[in-house]
Backbone of each chain as ProteinMPNN parsed JSONL, in Angstrom:
{"seq_chain_A": "MDFKDVPAINQFSPDKMQKINLFETQNFFCDVYCLEPGQEQKIHAHKDEDKLYFVLDGRGTFFVDDEQQELGEGKIIFAPAGSNHGVKNTSQARLKLLVFMTPNPNFK", "coords_chain_A": {"N_chain_A": [[8.541, 6.544, 54.34], [7.185, 4.843, 51.626], [8.936, 2.928, 49.635], [10.664, 1.063, 47.034], [13.599, -0.764, 46.066], [14.242, -1.417, 42.987], [16.328, -2.573, 41.289], [17.514, -4.298, 43.12], [15.886, -6.45, 43.321], [15.901, -9.636, 42.448], [14.754, -12.285, 41.864], [14.868, -15.127, 40.699], [13.775, -18.269, 39.353], [14.412, -21.692, 38.572], [12.13, -23.122, 38.048], [9.775, -21.68, 37.219], [8.5, -18.551, 35.886], [8.878, -15.805, 38.094], [6.85, -13.782, 40.165], [6.992, -10.816, 41.859], [5.481, -8.971, 44.242], [5.272, -5.462, 44.569], [3.707, -3.225, 45.332], [0.304, -2.704, 46.26], [-3.04, -1.792, 45.905], [-6.599, -1.198, 46.029], [-6.853, -0.064, 43.594], [-4.782, -0.832, 41.905], [-2.118, -3.177, 41.04], [1.427, -3.545, 41.396], [4.129, -5.185, 40.146], [7.269, -6.999, 40.026], [8.433, -9.0, 37.434], [10.331, -11.897, 36.972], [12.074, -13.625, 34.622], [13.604, -16.497, 33.551], [15.613, -17.571, 30.707], [13.485, -18.849, 28.189], [11.271, -19.068, 29.865], [7.82, -18.09, 30.538], [4.927, -15.909, 30.595], [1.918, -17.102, 30.067], [-0.298, -16.562, 27.294], [-3.133, -14.691, 27.995], [-6.225, -13.202, 29.143], [-7.747, -10.3, 30.616], [-10.826, -9.173, 31.529], [-11.497, -6.554, 32.389], [-9.196, -5.205, 33.124], [-6.383, -3.138, 32.599], [-2.997, -3.562, 31.49], [0.464, -2.807, 31.901], [3.691, -3.495, 30.682], [6.975, -2.932, 31.545], [10.205, -3.015, 30.348], [12.86, -3.824, 32.234], [15.384, -5.12, 32.256], [17.068, -7.059, 29.822], [15.552, -8.975, 27.118], [12.424, -9.727, 25.522], [9.719, -11.592, 24.015], [6.742, -10.13, 23.232], [3.221, -10.444, 23.353], [0.267, -9.243, 22.076], [-3.011, -9.434, 21.494], [-3.338, -10.175, 18.114], [-0.731, -9.652, 17.521], [2.852, -9.904, 17.718], [6.032, -9.192, 19.184], [9.523, -8.792, 19.565], [11.09, -7.184, 22.181], [13.241, -4.923, 23.956], [15.208, -3.625, 26.741], [13.918, -0.725, 28.314], [11.645, -0.391, 26.822], [8.097, 0.102, 26.905], [5.087, -1.569, 27.152], [1.729, -1.751, 26.205], [-1.065, -3.491, 27.208], [-4.262, -3.588, 26.659], [-7.4, -3.69, 28.541], [-9.247, -6.626, 28.065], [-7.706, -7.53, 25.967], [-5.845, -10.245, 24.505], [-2.934, -11.3, 25.952], [0.582, -11.692, 26.651], [3.912, -12.8, 27.601], [7.128, -13.936, 26.623], [10.332, -15.105, 27.473], [12.416, -15.081, 25.072], [15.051, -14.856, 24.706], [18.59, -15.384, 25.395], [19.31, -14.56, 27.833], [18.581, -13.36, 31.191], [15.338, -11.983, 31.874], [13.742, -9.128, 33.02], [10.964, -7.501, 34.299], [8.955, -4.625, 34.982], [5.747, -4.42, 36.13], [2.482, -3.24, 35.776], [-0.793, -3.275, 36.801], [-4.212, -2.466, 36.4], [-7.713, -1.853, 37.1], [-7.335, -3.465, 40.378], [-7.931, -6.791, 40.289], [-8.237, -8.448, 42.474], [-9.656, -7.096, 44.334], [-12.25, -6.944, 43.605]], "CA_chain_A": [[8.143, 6.579, 52.929], [7.07, 3.483, 51.108], [9.6, 2.792, 48.332], [11.39, -0.187, 46.825], [14.797, -0.691, 45.229], [13.92, -2.411, 41.959], [17.488, -3.388, 40.852], [17.868, -5.294, 44.142], [14.947, -7.577, 43.231], [16.401, -10.596, 41.455], [14.252, -13.544, 42.399], [14.642, -16.02, 39.565], [13.643, -19.676, 39.73], [14.439, -22.581, 37.402], [10.813, -23.756, 37.878], [8.845, -20.854, 36.433], [8.546, -17.105, 36.076], [8.551, -15.343, 39.434], [6.183, -12.484, 40.321], [7.257, -10.248, 43.183], [4.637, -7.789, 44.386], [5.886, -4.289, 45.201], [2.662, -2.398, 45.928], [-1.042, -3.143, 45.888], [-4.229, -1.182, 46.507], [-7.761, -1.607, 45.24], [-6.743, 0.566, 42.272], [-3.713, -1.373, 41.045], [-0.941, -3.766, 41.647], [2.696, -3.315, 40.716], [4.962, -6.359, 40.394], [8.421, -7.311, 39.183], [8.452, -10.364, 36.9], [11.688, -12.379, 36.678], [11.948, -14.771, 33.703], [14.792, -17.133, 32.984], [15.426, -17.886, 29.283], [12.486, -19.871, 27.9], [10.069, -18.962, 30.712], [6.791, -17.232, 29.936], [3.576, -15.71, 31.116], [1.105, -17.566, 28.934], [-1.277, -15.608, 26.774], [-4.381, -14.713, 28.748], [-6.946, -11.935, 29.032], [-8.522, -9.798, 31.748], [-11.944, -8.446, 30.924], [-11.621, -5.139, 32.767], [-7.949, -4.653, 33.642], [-5.277, -2.757, 31.723], [-1.663, -3.935, 31.985], [1.673, -2.259, 31.274], [4.961, -4.181, 30.93], [8.151, -2.095, 31.274], [11.376, -3.9, 30.331], [13.961, -3.326, 33.067], [16.618, -5.766, 31.797], [16.904, -8.185, 28.917], [14.657, -8.883, 25.964], [11.403, -10.766, 25.498], [8.707, -11.472, 22.963], [5.453, -9.715, 23.798], [2.053, -10.818, 22.559], [-0.961, -8.497, 22.364], [-3.956, -9.855, 20.457], [-2.716, -10.957, 17.035], [0.615, -9.154, 17.232], [3.954, -10.27, 18.595], [7.215, -8.392, 18.896], [10.61, -8.885, 20.539], [11.42, -5.838, 22.649], [14.262, -4.938, 24.996], [15.279, -2.663, 27.837], [13.428, 0.634, 28.117], [10.362, -0.357, 26.125], [6.912, -0.104, 27.725], [4.095, -2.18, 26.266], [0.38, -1.614, 26.736], [-2.037, -4.553, 26.922], [-5.521, -3.035, 27.172], [-8.451, -4.572, 29.051], [-9.884, -7.446, 27.047], [-6.751, -8.066, 24.98], [-5.071, -11.448, 24.795], [-1.563, -10.797, 26.091], [1.538, -12.534, 27.364], [5.319, -12.499, 27.325], [8.034, -15.076, 26.732], [11.745, -14.781, 27.363], [12.948, -15.778, 23.902], [16.487, -14.539, 24.616], [19.493, -16.284, 26.127], [19.663, -13.9, 29.098], [17.439, -13.126, 32.074], [14.415, -10.9, 31.529], [13.128, -8.558, 34.223], [9.918, -6.553, 33.903], [8.121, -3.924, 35.953], [4.402, -4.632, 35.592], [1.469, -2.433, 36.448], [-2.129, -3.7, 36.357], [-5.238, -1.629, 37.012], [-7.756, -1.904, 38.57], [-6.861, -4.702, 40.993], [-9.05, -7.748, 40.261], [-8.378, -9.081, 43.792], [-10.528, -6.271, 45.188], [-13.593, -6.868, 43.007]], "C_chain_A": [[8.201, 5.166, 52.366], [7.708, 3.435, 49.709], [10.337, 1.474, 48.268], [12.585, 0.075, 45.899], [14.69, -1.793, 44.168], [15.151, -3.208, 41.491], [17.891, -4.468, 41.857], [16.966, -6.527, 44.08], [15.385, -8.484, 42.091], [16.051, -11.991, 41.931], [13.868, -14.434, 41.224], [14.525, -17.446, 40.09], [13.737, -20.531, 38.477], [13.066, -23.182, 37.101], [9.888, -22.971, 36.952], [9.122, -19.381, 36.688], [8.155, -16.734, 37.49], [7.908, -13.96, 39.369], [6.447, -12.002, 41.726], [6.426, -8.977, 43.314], [5.387, -6.667, 45.114], [4.864, -3.466, 45.976], [1.316, -2.903, 45.438], [-2.071, -2.307, 46.625], [-5.424, -1.696, 45.708], [-7.669, -1.085, 43.807], [-5.771, -0.135, 41.334], [-2.909, -2.407, 41.8], [0.255, -3.54, 40.753], [3.64, -4.44, 41.134], [6.264, -6.254, 39.6], [8.271, -8.761, 38.735], [9.905, -10.712, 36.554], [11.571, -13.66, 35.852], [13.326, -15.253, 33.252], [14.545, -17.37, 31.48], [14.427, -19.03, 29.101], [11.218, -19.768, 28.731], [9.094, -17.942, 30.128], [5.643, -16.962, 30.895], [2.662, -16.01, 29.939], [0.066, -16.518, 28.536], [-2.604, -15.799, 27.501], [-5.051, -13.356, 28.58], [-7.621, -11.601, 30.353], [-9.617, -8.918, 31.159], [-11.842, -6.936, 31.154], [-10.298, -4.461, 33.103], [-6.952, -4.35, 32.528], [-3.962, -3.199, 32.351], [-0.591, -3.194, 31.206], [2.854, -3.134, 31.665], [6.09, -3.187, 30.607], [9.387, -2.981, 31.39], [12.529, -3.238, 31.087], [15.306, -3.836, 32.557], [16.263, -6.89, 30.849], [15.952, -7.892, 27.773], [13.632, -10.001, 26.056], [10.491, -10.561, 24.313], [7.359, -11.228, 23.63], [4.354, -10.034, 22.805], [0.879, -9.946, 23.01], [-1.895, -8.732, 21.185], [-3.202, -10.587, 19.338], [-1.313, -10.489, 16.671], [1.637, -9.75, 18.193], [5.206, -9.528, 18.173], [8.261, -8.629, 19.974], [11.068, -7.478, 20.883], [12.366, -5.925, 23.829], [14.145, -3.783, 25.964], [14.762, -1.274, 27.445], [12.115, 0.728, 27.363], [9.228, -0.575, 27.13], [5.761, -0.468, 26.804], [2.735, -2.142, 26.948], [-0.492, -2.765, 26.257], [-3.378, -4.114, 27.494], [-6.473, -4.109, 27.69], [-9.091, -5.316, 27.896], [-8.93, -8.045, 26.037], [-6.172, -9.389, 25.462], [-3.607, -11.036, 24.825], [-0.71, -11.774, 26.889], [2.942, -12.123, 26.987], [6.132, -13.774, 27.489], [9.475, -14.584, 26.611], [12.352, -15.647, 26.266], [14.426, -15.475, 23.703], [17.294, -15.58, 25.393], [19.878, -15.714, 27.489], [18.402, -13.724, 29.946], [16.629, -11.911, 31.623], [13.733, -10.436, 32.812], [12.193, -7.433, 33.805], [9.311, -5.882, 35.129], [6.715, -3.918, 35.364], [3.373, -3.905, 36.466], [0.118, -2.915, 35.909], [-3.178, -2.912, 37.122], [-6.592, -1.823, 36.35], [-7.298, -3.28, 39.07], [-8.003, -5.707, 41.078], [-9.252, -8.456, 41.602], [-9.325, -8.318, 44.707], [-11.945, -6.164, 44.613], [-14.656, -7.324, 43.981]], "O_chain_A": [[9.144, 4.413, 52.606], [7.094, 3.85, 48.725], [10.606, 0.842, 49.289], [12.579, 0.992, 45.079], [15.01, -2.953, 44.429], [15.038, -4.42, 41.31], [18.54, -5.447, 41.487], [17.255, -7.539, 44.719], [15.254, -8.137, 40.917], [16.912, -12.77, 42.342], [12.709, -14.487, 40.812], [15.094, -17.792, 41.125], [13.21, -20.154, 37.43], [12.856, -23.703, 36.006], [9.298, -23.525, 36.025], [9.879, -19.02, 37.589], [7.2, -17.289, 38.034], [8.352, -13.086, 38.625], [6.154, -12.71, 42.69], [6.643, -8.013, 42.579], [6.042, -6.893, 46.131], [5.103, -3.062, 47.114], [1.204, -3.458, 44.345], [-1.979, -2.134, 47.841], [-5.27, -2.532, 44.817], [-8.333, -1.606, 42.911], [-5.908, -0.048, 40.114], [-2.993, -2.515, 43.023], [0.135, -3.369, 39.54], [3.916, -4.626, 42.319], [6.346, -5.51, 38.623], [8.014, -9.646, 39.552], [10.612, -9.924, 35.926], [11.033, -14.661, 36.325], [14.1, -14.506, 32.653], [13.397, -17.369, 31.035], [14.517, -20.054, 29.778], [10.188, -20.322, 28.348], [9.467, -17.065, 29.349], [5.425, -17.689, 31.864], [2.631, -15.277, 28.951], [-0.376, -15.707, 29.35], [-3.123, -16.91, 27.607], [-4.497, -12.462, 27.941], [-8.016, -12.489, 31.109], [-9.336, -8.013, 30.372], [-12.067, -6.141, 30.242], [-10.277, -3.254, 33.346], [-6.706, -5.17, 31.644], [-3.817, -3.213, 33.574], [-0.721, -2.98, 30.0], [3.011, -3.481, 32.835], [6.141, -2.659, 29.496], [9.593, -3.627, 32.417], [13.094, -2.238, 30.644], [16.26, -3.067, 32.441], [15.272, -7.593, 31.048], [15.597, -6.746, 27.497], [13.909, -11.076, 26.588], [10.484, -9.502, 23.686], [6.904, -12.005, 24.47], [4.526, -9.913, 21.592], [0.541, -9.919, 24.194], [-1.635, -8.311, 20.058], [-2.487, -11.548, 19.623], [-0.769, -10.88, 15.638], [1.318, -10.06, 19.341], [5.429, -9.265, 16.991], [7.935, -8.666, 21.161], [11.392, -6.681, 20.002], [12.311, -6.873, 24.612], [13.144, -3.068, 26.007], [15.116, -0.729, 26.399], [11.529, 1.807, 27.27], [9.374, -1.337, 28.086], [5.489, 0.216, 25.816], [2.613, -2.463, 28.13], [-0.641, -2.988, 25.055], [-3.608, -4.252, 28.695], [-6.367, -5.281, 27.328], [-9.436, -4.722, 26.874], [-9.297, -8.975, 25.318], [-6.029, -9.622, 26.662], [-3.091, -10.49, 23.85], [-1.211, -12.567, 27.686], [3.148, -11.225, 26.171], [5.865, -14.587, 28.374], [9.793, -13.755, 25.759], [12.748, -16.79, 26.499], [14.993, -15.795, 22.659], [16.745, -16.522, 25.964], [20.675, -16.309, 28.214], [17.288, -13.92, 29.46], [17.164, -10.95, 31.07], [13.216, -11.242, 33.586], [12.575, -6.533, 33.057], [9.173, -6.502, 36.184], [6.51, -3.466, 34.237], [3.404, -3.957, 37.695], [-0.088, -2.956, 34.696], [-3.062, -2.711, 38.331], [-6.639, -1.951, 35.127], [-6.921, -4.145, 38.28], [-8.944, -5.511, 41.847], [-10.325, -9.008, 41.847], [-9.747, -8.837, 45.74], [-12.748, -5.368, 45.098], [-15.841, -7.326, 43.647]]}, "seq_chain_B": "MDFKDVPAINQFSPDKMQKINLFETQNFFCDVYCLEPGQEQKIHAHKDEDKLYFVLDGRGTFFVDDEQQELGEGKIIFAPAGSNHGVKNTSQARLKLLVFMTPNPNFK", "coords_chain_B": {"N_chain_B": [[1.134, -3.25, 17.803], [1.003, -1.508, 20.827], [3.467, 0.311, 21.974], [6.123, 2.081, 23.718], [9.276, 3.759, 23.484], [11.065, 4.368, 26.088], [13.67, 5.434, 26.872], [14.144, 7.107, 24.716], [12.663, 9.342, 25.125], [13.149, 12.502, 25.911], [12.417, 15.198, 26.851], [13.083, 18.018, 27.868], [12.712, 21.206, 29.499], [13.747, 24.584, 29.957], [11.895, 26.105, 31.294], [9.973, 24.751, 32.948], [9.145, 21.679, 34.712], [8.549, 18.933, 32.547], [5.797, 17.02, 31.407], [5.171, 14.064, 29.806], [2.812, 12.305, 28.184], [2.337, 8.815, 27.98], [0.516, 6.643, 27.889], [-3.011, 6.278, 28.322], [-6.004, 5.506, 29.927], [-9.391, 5.081, 31.14], [-8.75, 3.929, 33.502], [-6.145, 4.59, 34.285], [-3.258, 6.8, 34.057], [-0.091, 7.022, 32.395], [2.927, 8.542, 32.517], [5.952, 10.223, 31.424], [8.106, 12.145, 33.367], [10.156, 14.945, 33.065], [12.723, 16.592, 34.565], [14.669, 19.388, 34.947], [17.649, 20.338, 36.816], [16.677, 21.7, 39.949], [14.014, 22.017, 39.234], [10.527, 21.184, 39.91], [7.733, 19.12, 40.967], [5.199, 20.455, 42.578], [4.184, 19.981, 45.985], [1.201, 18.245, 46.434], [-2.161, 16.914, 46.548], [-4.253, 14.087, 45.787], [-7.493, 13.112, 46.09], [-8.545, 10.52, 45.58], [-6.751, 9.079, 44.037], [-4.03, 6.901, 43.478], [-0.471, 7.148, 43.229], [2.561, 6.254, 41.543], [6.027, 6.779, 41.465], [8.709, 6.092, 39.427], [12.161, 6.016, 39.315], [13.952, 6.745, 36.554], [16.311, 7.931, 35.578], [18.873, 9.763, 37.179], [18.57, 11.733, 40.243], [16.32, 12.604, 42.881], [14.468, 14.57, 45.293], [11.944, 13.229, 47.141], [8.648, 13.691, 48.357], [6.352, 12.603, 50.664], [3.556, 12.933, 52.451], [4.548, 13.67, 55.689], [7.158, 13.023, 55.257], [10.421, 13.131, 53.727], [12.786, 12.289, 51.163], [15.847, 11.733, 49.515], [16.248, 10.091, 46.504], [17.46, 7.753, 44.07], [18.163, 6.394, 40.76], [16.265, 3.56, 39.811], [14.722, 3.321, 42.052], [11.384, 2.974, 43.313], [8.569, 4.773, 44.204], [5.833, 5.087, 46.354], [2.922, 6.952, 46.46], [0.193, 7.186, 48.187], [-3.412, 7.437, 47.635], [-4.825, 10.441, 48.737], [-2.558, 11.26, 50.086], [-0.174, 13.901, 50.728], [2.009, 14.827, 48.273], [5.029, 15.079, 46.295], [7.806, 16.054, 44.15], [11.188, 17.053, 43.837], [13.876, 18.097, 41.836], [16.716, 17.947, 43.264], [19.281, 17.613, 42.615], [22.308, 17.986, 40.629], [22.024, 17.153, 38.103], [20.033, 16.01, 35.293], [16.713, 14.783, 35.898], [14.677, 12.014, 35.454], [11.55, 10.511, 35.329], [9.315, 7.732, 35.488], [5.893, 7.64, 35.624], [2.974, 6.499, 37.181], [-0.483, 6.85, 37.489], [-3.498, 6.185, 39.154], [-7.011, 5.697, 39.835], [-7.82, 7.325, 36.651], [-8.202, 10.667, 36.917], [-9.244, 12.344, 35.004], [-11.32, 11.074, 33.835], [-13.468, 11.041, 35.465]], "CA_chain_B": [[1.303, -3.279, 19.259], [1.157, -0.149, 21.339], [4.583, 0.408, 22.929], [6.927, 3.293, 23.633], [10.702, 3.643, 23.811], [11.186, 5.363, 27.159], [14.943, 6.184, 26.832], [14.134, 8.096, 23.63], [11.877, 10.503, 25.557], [14.026, 13.432, 26.626], [11.811, 16.483, 26.533], [13.336, 18.918, 28.996], [12.502, 22.62, 29.192], [14.253, 25.466, 31.023], [10.777, 26.801, 31.943], [9.373, 23.976, 34.04], [9.07, 20.226, 34.533], [7.722, 18.503, 31.423], [5.065, 15.745, 31.535], [4.898, 13.501, 28.481], [1.925, 11.16, 28.383], [2.616, 7.621, 27.169], [-0.713, 5.867, 27.743], [-4.096, 6.766, 29.173], [-7.36, 4.958, 29.82], [-10.152, 5.525, 32.314], [-8.172, 3.296, 34.689], [-4.815, 5.077, 34.687], [-2.375, 7.341, 33.041], [1.33, 6.734, 32.541], [3.664, 9.68, 31.959], [7.35, 10.48, 31.771], [8.37, 13.507, 33.848], [11.538, 15.377, 32.828], [12.999, 17.731, 35.45], [16.013, 19.965, 35.017], [18.016, 20.653, 38.207], [15.911, 22.768, 40.586], [12.583, 21.961, 38.895], [9.764, 20.372, 40.857], [6.277, 18.992, 40.993], [4.891, 20.946, 43.93], [3.425, 19.075, 46.851], [-0.236, 18.342, 46.197], [-2.832, 15.673, 46.937], [-5.409, 13.622, 45.024], [-8.331, 12.434, 47.086], [-8.859, 9.113, 45.291], [-5.811, 8.474, 43.093], [-2.7, 6.449, 43.879], [0.592, 7.464, 42.265], [3.89, 5.648, 41.676], [7.137, 7.411, 40.749], [9.868, 5.206, 39.228], [13.29, 6.855, 38.879], [14.637, 6.2, 35.38], [17.659, 8.525, 35.528], [19.113, 10.891, 38.068], [18.178, 11.678, 41.65], [15.425, 13.682, 43.286], [13.924, 14.488, 46.643], [10.519, 12.875, 47.107], [7.889, 14.118, 49.534], [5.072, 11.918, 50.869], [3.088, 13.396, 53.759], [5.551, 14.431, 56.45], [8.493, 12.465, 55.028], [11.12, 13.458, 52.482], [13.953, 11.438, 50.992], [16.483, 11.803, 48.201], [16.313, 8.732, 45.959], [18.01, 7.737, 42.713], [17.785, 5.444, 39.715], [15.83, 2.219, 40.186], [13.788, 3.338, 43.189], [9.984, 3.24, 42.997], [8.024, 5.431, 45.391], [4.373, 5.011, 46.378], [2.191, 8.057, 47.089], [-1.191, 6.693, 48.183], [-4.538, 8.37, 47.555], [-4.99, 11.28, 49.92], [-1.285, 11.745, 50.635], [0.485, 15.064, 50.154], [3.21, 14.277, 47.644], [5.671, 15.879, 45.261], [9.196, 15.69, 43.88], [12.041, 18.154, 43.384], [15.216, 17.707, 41.4], [17.676, 18.616, 44.147], [20.624, 17.23, 42.159], [22.902, 18.858, 39.608], [21.843, 16.483, 36.806], [18.638, 15.848, 34.904], [15.943, 13.734, 36.568], [13.631, 11.487, 34.574], [10.688, 9.606, 36.091], [8.15, 7.074, 34.897], [4.865, 7.901, 36.633], [1.663, 5.873, 36.99], [-1.518, 7.335, 38.396], [-4.707, 5.372, 38.989], [-7.61, 5.767, 38.496], [-7.557, 8.542, 35.888], [-9.194, 11.658, 37.35], [-9.842, 13.009, 33.832], [-12.482, 10.289, 33.377], [-14.483, 11.018, 36.525]], "C_chain_B": [[1.627, -1.868, 19.746], [2.27, -0.147, 22.383], [5.343, 1.696, 22.694], [8.355, 2.976, 24.041], [11.038, 4.737, 24.823], [12.53, 6.105, 27.113], [14.98, 7.262, 25.745], [13.378, 9.369, 24.01], [12.748, 11.384, 26.438], [13.574, 14.843, 26.304], [11.928, 17.384, 27.763], [13.094, 20.359, 28.544], [13.107, 23.458, 30.305], [13.129, 26.119, 31.818], [10.234, 26.047, 33.152], [9.46, 22.488, 33.699], [8.147, 19.894, 33.369], [7.089, 17.151, 31.744], [4.754, 15.269, 30.138], [4.029, 12.264, 28.692], [2.282, 10.026, 27.429], [1.337, 6.859, 26.856], [-1.757, 6.436, 28.7], [-5.362, 5.981, 28.888], [-8.148, 5.515, 31.0], [-9.553, 4.982, 33.607], [-6.889, 3.951, 35.187], [-4.304, 6.078, 33.663], [-0.94, 7.048, 33.408], [2.079, 7.825, 31.789], [5.155, 9.513, 32.206], [7.44, 11.932, 32.226], [9.86, 13.783, 33.62], [11.79, 16.659, 33.622], [14.461, 18.152, 35.352], [16.366, 20.2, 36.497], [17.207, 21.839, 38.737], [14.423, 22.725, 40.286], [11.843, 20.977, 39.807], [8.325, 20.16, 40.403], [5.887, 19.335, 42.426], [4.044, 19.937, 44.696], [1.932, 19.332, 46.679], [-0.854, 17.008, 46.622], [-3.972, 15.379, 45.97], [-6.236, 12.786, 45.986], [-8.387, 10.921, 46.85], [-7.79, 8.384, 44.484], [-4.483, 8.122, 43.761], [-1.697, 6.847, 42.806], [1.856, 6.678, 42.592], [4.873, 6.472, 40.86], [8.255, 6.374, 40.629], [11.004, 6.044, 38.645], [14.044, 6.158, 37.75], [16.095, 6.647, 35.347], [17.738, 9.661, 36.53], [18.656, 10.64, 39.494], [17.235, 12.832, 41.946], [15.02, 13.5, 44.729], [12.413, 14.305, 46.54], [9.882, 13.237, 48.446], [6.596, 13.302, 49.566], [4.657, 12.188, 52.311], [4.229, 14.085, 54.505], [6.969, 13.9, 56.259], [9.108, 13.032, 53.756], [12.396, 12.656, 52.412], [14.525, 11.632, 49.595], [16.721, 10.383, 47.717], [16.746, 8.797, 44.497], [17.491, 6.593, 41.874], [17.394, 4.067, 40.278], [14.893, 2.182, 41.376], [12.377, 3.618, 42.672], [9.286, 3.648, 44.283], [6.501, 5.454, 45.28], [3.799, 6.205, 47.136], [0.712, 7.678, 47.065], [-2.217, 7.813, 48.055], [-4.651, 9.142, 48.862], [-3.704, 11.834, 50.487], [-0.871, 13.05, 49.966], [1.807, 14.593, 49.567], [3.738, 15.22, 46.565], [7.099, 15.412, 45.083], [9.931, 16.93, 43.409], [13.385, 17.596, 42.96], [16.232, 18.535, 42.175], [19.112, 18.25, 43.766], [21.123, 18.238, 41.129], [22.729, 18.279, 38.205], [20.353, 16.377, 36.507], [17.998, 14.667, 35.628], [14.805, 13.325, 35.64], [12.873, 10.399, 35.326], [9.639, 8.982, 35.191], [7.065, 7.116, 35.972], [3.553, 7.226, 36.228], [0.695, 6.517, 37.964], [-2.811, 6.598, 38.098], [-5.705, 5.614, 40.108], [-7.314, 7.119, 37.831], [-8.609, 9.595, 36.239], [-9.856, 12.397, 36.185], [-11.094, 12.296, 33.334], [-13.584, 10.236, 34.429], [-15.816, 11.507, 36.006]], "O_chain_B": [[2.422, -1.147, 19.143], [2.059, -0.547, 23.528], [5.238, 2.322, 21.639], [8.615, 2.063, 24.826], [11.267, 5.889, 24.453], [12.537, 7.322, 27.302], [15.751, 8.216, 25.839], [13.447, 10.367, 23.293], [13.044, 11.036, 27.581], [14.246, 15.585, 25.588], [11.008, 17.493, 28.574], [13.248, 20.689, 27.368], [12.999, 23.096, 31.477], [13.373, 26.638, 32.907], [10.057, 26.614, 34.23], [9.793, 22.096, 32.581], [7.087, 20.501, 33.218], [7.743, 16.256, 32.278], [4.135, 15.994, 29.359], [4.465, 11.292, 29.307], [2.501, 10.241, 26.237], [1.095, 6.474, 25.712], [-1.428, 6.998, 29.745], [-5.746, 5.813, 27.73], [-7.632, 6.325, 31.77], [-9.816, 5.513, 34.687], [-6.576, 3.878, 36.375], [-4.835, 6.192, 32.558], [-0.609, 6.849, 34.577], [1.894, 8.011, 30.587], [5.571, 8.759, 33.086], [6.924, 12.835, 31.567], [10.712, 12.954, 33.943], [11.151, 17.684, 33.381], [15.368, 17.37, 35.638], [15.47, 20.254, 37.34], [17.068, 22.856, 38.058], [13.637, 23.336, 41.01], [12.439, 20.071, 40.39], [7.784, 20.903, 39.584], [6.202, 18.602, 43.364], [3.294, 19.153, 44.115], [1.462, 20.466, 46.764], [-0.138, 16.085, 47.01], [-4.579, 16.29, 45.407], [-5.727, 11.86, 46.617], [-8.289, 10.136, 47.792], [-7.91, 7.178, 44.266], [-3.898, 8.918, 44.496], [-2.026, 6.88, 41.62], [2.184, 6.461, 43.759], [4.6, 6.824, 39.712], [8.7, 5.833, 41.642], [10.839, 6.699, 37.616], [14.686, 5.127, 37.954], [16.998, 5.843, 35.117], [16.786, 10.422, 36.705], [18.394, 9.507, 39.899], [17.334, 13.901, 41.344], [15.198, 12.433, 45.316], [11.707, 15.113, 45.936], [10.491, 13.105, 49.508], [5.832, 13.31, 48.601], [5.304, 11.742, 53.258], [4.821, 15.02, 53.967], [7.879, 14.272, 57.0], [8.392, 13.373, 52.814], [13.023, 12.367, 53.431], [13.786, 11.69, 48.613], [17.316, 9.568, 48.422], [16.445, 9.754, 43.783], [16.521, 5.921, 42.223], [18.102, 3.494, 41.106], [14.326, 1.135, 41.686], [12.187, 4.386, 41.728], [9.387, 2.975, 45.309], [5.952, 5.801, 44.234], [4.139, 6.443, 48.295], [0.049, 7.831, 46.039], [-1.928, 8.977, 48.329], [-4.582, 8.567, 49.949], [-3.731, 12.773, 51.282], [-1.172, 13.284, 48.796], [2.635, 14.023, 50.277], [3.006, 16.037, 46.006], [7.556, 14.496, 45.766], [9.381, 17.755, 42.679], [13.96, 16.739, 43.63], [16.562, 19.66, 41.801], [20.048, 18.544, 44.508], [20.443, 19.212, 40.808], [23.227, 18.844, 37.231], [19.518, 16.627, 37.375], [18.663, 13.677, 35.931], [14.074, 14.164, 35.114], [13.474, 9.483, 35.887], [9.14, 9.611, 34.258], [7.29, 6.679, 37.101], [3.087, 7.36, 35.096], [1.021, 6.707, 39.135], [-3.178, 6.407, 36.938], [-5.285, 5.73, 41.259], [-6.623, 7.956, 38.411], [-9.781, 9.435, 35.897], [-10.911, 13.008, 36.358], [-11.841, 12.834, 32.516], [-14.534, 9.465, 34.292], [-16.79, 11.557, 36.757]]}, "name": "protein", "num_of_chains": 2, "seq": "MDFKDVPAINQFSPDKMQKINLFETQNFFCDVYCLEPGQEQKIHAHKDEDKLYFVLDGRGTFFVDDEQQELGEGKIIFAPAGSNHGVKNTSQARLKLLVFMTPNPNFKMDFKDVPAINQFSPDKMQKINLFETQNFFCDVYCLEPGQEQKIHAHKDEDKLYFVLDGRGTFFVDDEQQELGEGKIIFAPAGSNHGVKNTSQARLKLLVFMTPNPNFK"}
């Protein structure tokens, strides 16, 4: 059975946010993002792909189009296809996210 | 911003497993499943859709093709398109799952 232990994934780097892929098919990819305080995924957009960010640990500021909000553990945020979206760890602690994107642009 | 507070979703029923939809587009749906002890999602298959089960709380027995495994909080399980898959709450406590399915068969 293909499964992963998400709490065991703690791959942080002082250089930049780390993305760790868990699963990938043509339909989606699922990653863990690890952000030290101050690190970010810059605001960007995907024409056709929806994204979900689920906060596993910590708090971050999420950006979707013209809105921004600081959200913590247990929140799940939807960034629809075409939206400008990103996340920054604006807290003093580590931020860990489970991220789901669909479809997978690498298979276009 | 479109977000949900996953820990606040606790919709259990003595009748059967509850599915609470969080987000849905043509690309995916994302649900919370709430299973009382003994409740299950029977083994079934989707020809074209991939599914991920992420264990939020509790423990359950997961079935993917000819394998079965009891897994708890923090595990994420991949049931690829075409696989026979399901889950049963074989524990004595409540089981809560975050579930992604892609693409969304309701938009075919």
